[in-house]
N, C-alpha and C positions, 0 to 999 in steps of 0.2 A: 477353546472357541472364543473368538473375539466378539465384541458387541455387534460389529458390522456383519460377521458371519451369522450371528443369531438373528439379526434383523432380516437378512436374506432368507434364512430358513423359514422364519415366520411368514414372510411375504409369499414364499413359494407354497407353503401349506394353506394359507388363506386363498391363494389363487386356485389351488387344487380343489379346495372346498367350494369355491364359487363355480368352478367347472362342473363338479359333481352335482351341485344344486341345479345348474342349468340343464343337465342331462336328466333331471328328475330323480336323482339318487340322494335323497336327504340323509340317509344313514351314512353314506360315504362322506357327505359334506360335513356331518358332525364329527366323524373320525378325524378328518383333516383339521377341522377347527380345534378339536381337543389336542391334536399334536402340536399345533402352533402355540396354544396356551401352555401346554405341558413343557415345551422347550423353554419358554420364558420363565415359568415357575421353577424349573430345574436350575436354570442359571441363577435366578434370584436366590433360591435356597442354598445353592452351593457357595454363594458369596457370604451369606449371613449364617449358615450352618454348615461349615466345611467339614465337621467331624462326623456328620451323618453318613451312614452307608449309602452307597450309590443306589438310588431308587429310580424307578421309571418316571417319565413325565406325568403319568396319571397319578402315581403315588404323591408326587410333589404337589399336584393340584389338590389332592385330598388334604395334604398338610396345610396348604394355603387357606383352606376353608376354616381351619381352626387357629390360625395365626392372629392372636389378639392385637398384634402390633399393626395390622393392616385394617383399613377402613371396611365397614360393613358391606359396602357395595362391591368391593373387590372380592371379599370372601363369598358373597352371594353369587357372583358371576362364576367363580371357581366351583362352587357347590352345584350350580346348574349344569356345568360341563361334566360333572362326575355322576350325575343322577342317571339312573337306569330308565330306559324307555318302558312304557306300559306294555302289557300283553298285546295290545292292539298296535304296537310299534309306533306310538306317539309319545311326545314328551309331556310330562305332567305340568308344564308351565308354558307361557306364551312367548317368553323372551327368545330371541334369535341366537342360536349357538355361535354363529359366525360373528355377530356383533359382540357377544360376550367374550369370545376369544380375542378379537382385535382390541377391545377395551382392556382386558386383563393384560395382554402382552404389552400394549403401550404404557400402561400404568406401571408395570413391574420394570420395564426398561427405563422409564423415567426415574424411578426410585434408585435403580442401579447407577444411573448417570449422576445423581445427586450424591451417592456414596463415594464417588471417586473424585 
């Protein structure tokens, strides 16, 4: 997958997330936001950790949360995207998952561009 393909995939997932939110389906919006961020995390980790077994985007997000080479704000955004909803189907934080996903994807893509 090229960087342009990845950018297209991320943009599509964010657009799906925005549509789901507009329809009142916040759970589906969060799924698409997580897919967007997960795709970026997967590409980032495949470049820097090519010997790791093939993991899902979600697993790569979990690994991003523990990557001490990344700034705290990126790791925190990844952590929020992997947190479980409460029994009341709400998030235990106020940050917007769509904003977290876009921020994380943009930051990881920028880091990939610097590496090449």
